[in-house]
N, C-alpha and C positions, 0 to 999 in steps of 0.2 A: 542853924542847920544841923545841930547835933542830933535832933530827934530822928533824922532820916538814916542815921548810921546803923548798919547791921554788921555784926562781927561774926565771922565763921569761915572756915577754910573751904567749904564746898556749897555755899548758898548759890542756888541755881539762878542764872539770869534768864529772864523771859524776853522773847523777841516776837515781833510781828513783821509781816511782809506786805508792802504796798506795791501793787503792780500797775503799770501803765501800758495799755494796749491801744493800738490804732496808728494810722499813718503819720500822725503828727505828734506821737508820744515823745520822740527824742527832741524835737524842736521845742516842745512845751517844757520838758524837764531841763533842757539846756538853759532856759531862762529862769529856772527856779533853784537849781543846785549849783554849788560853787565849783565843782570839778568840770573839766572839759570832757563831756560824755563821748566825744569822738575817740578818746583814748581808752574807754571802757570796753572790755570784751567779756567772754563767758566766764573767765576767771574772776572778774569783778575788781572793784576798787572802792576806796573810801571817798565820800563827799559829805557836804553839809547842807542842811536846810536852814536858812536864816529867816528871821523876822525882817520886815522892811527896815527896822532900825539897826540891822546887822548883828543882833544878838543871835547866838547859836540856839536854834530850837531843837535840832536833833542831828546826831551823826547818822549817816546812811551808808550801808554797804551795798553798792549798786552792781547789778549784773545785767548783762545783755541777754535777752531771751528771743525766741523765734519771732514774736510779734510785738516786741517792745522792750521794756526795761522793768526790773524789780528792785526794790529798796528794802533792805532789812533794817528795822529801827527798834529801839527799846520799846517793849510792849507798853510801858507806862506812858509813852509819848505818842502812841499810835493815833489816837483820835485827834489830838492837837495837830499832829503833822498832817493828817489827812484833811482836816479843816483848813489848815494853812494853804495846802495845795489847791483845794477847791475854791479858795478865795479868788484865785487868778485863773481858774479853769473855765473860760468863757468861749463859746462858739468854736470849738476845736475838736478835731477827730482824735480823741484820746479818752479812753475810759479809765477810771481810777477805782481800784478795789483793794480791800485790806483783809487780811486773815492772820490768825495766830499760827505760829510755826513751832516745830520742835527744834531745839538747838539754835545756833546763831554764830556770829563771829567770835564771841567769847561765851564760854559755858558757865563759868562761876565767877564770883567776886574775886577769888584768888587770882584767876587769870587776868582780870581787868587791872588789878593792882600791880601785878608783875609787868604787864604791858604798858603801864603808865598811860592808860587810855580812859577818857571820860565816859561814864555811863549816865543813866538817868539822874542819879543823885547829883553828879557834878554839873550836868546841863541845867539843873534847876537854879544854879547860881546866876543865870541870865547874863552871860558875859560874851564878848566878841571873840572871834577865833584866835586872835593873837594872845589872849590871856592863857590859852592852853599850850602855848609854846611854839617855837619855830618849826620843830619837826612835825607837829600836828598840822600846822598850816601847810607845810610842804606836801604832806600826804593828801590833803583834802581840798586845797584851793588852787585854782588856776588864775593867774594874773594876765593871761594872754587871750583867753576866750572872750566872747562878747559879753554883754551886760546880763546880769541876773539880779533877782530881787535881793536887796541888802548889800549890794556890792560897794556902794559909795564909801562907807566908813571903813570897810576892810581895805580898800585900795588906798584910802587916805592914810590910815595907820601904817601900812606897808611903806608908803612914800616918806613917812616921817620917822622911820626907824622902829616901828612896832612897839613903841613905849606905852605900856598899860599899867594902871595902878595895882591891879590884882593879878597874882600869878598862881597857876596850877602847880601844886607841889606833891611830892611823895615824902612822907614823914614817918618816923618810927620812934617809939618810946615805951616806957613801962605801963602806961595807961592812957585812955582817951582823955581823961581830965588833964593830965600833965601835958600831953601833946597840944590839946586845944588851948591851954594856958600860954604856951609858947607861940602858937600861930596867931593868937589874938593879942599879943603883947605890943605890937607896933602898928601904926596906921590908924586912920579914922574908922568908925563903925562901918562894917561891910561884911562880905561873905567869908570871914576868917573861920578856919576850923576844919576838922576832918569830916568828909562826906561819905566815904566808904572805907572799910577797914577789915583786916583779918588778923587772927592770932597766929604768931610765929614763935613757938616756945614761950618764953616769959615776956615777949614783947608784942606790941601792937604795931602793925605796919599798915599805913593807909594813904589814901589820896585826899586832897583837900585844897584849901586856898590860904594864901598869906599876902599881906601887903608887901610891895616891892622893897620897902624900907627895911624889912626883916632879912632880906636876902643879899648875897654877894654874887651877882651875876647868876650863873647856873651852877655854881660850886656847892658841894655838900657842906653844910654849916652845922656845927654842934652847939647845942645849948644845954649843957649838963648831960642828962640822960637822953635828951631828944636830939635826933638828927633830922634836918630838913634839907631837901634838895629841890630846887626849882626845875620843872620839867622843861627842857630846852627844845 
């Protein structure tokens, strides 16, 4: 995953907007997104678009509009997200359109790192929602709404204590090489390592993944010059 990392305090994040218009737009998206759309208003809120196997395909910032709903997604994922929605878009009064937009929920990689929020690089790890932490699940997933695509494993993991092998982390250290050495030091082969990072003085601060065996709950753990914190 190392080749996807871009370091810089102000690298711009690119966003696209998928809009759903038509009388059945909300009922269609209610069966595709993880959040209860009845709770979404003009101010908007976060949801997820999952694959049928419950892997997070995209985060979506959803807003209610006059004739439907809109979803802001990372531009790198736009076409995949649109194709995923169209897979289940059959004989329904709902049109789907996508366009690139200026700005978005986060403007730079720096903001994403500070918010401890997954972007396109992190979503490429192909993990279930619980891997990104309890606070992420709380903001994006409803466990009381009706069924949606990908729900089964998410609900099962929640019922079993949300134990997952790979954890989303925020890590800092003197270099990417040193941080990646620590993140990959425990566990089987998998998505260990930094996925997005920024320079903060003499240190690198980034988001990435580690095996749960490296961590102590959600506590900040030090490994020499490297600090790792599971995002809870």
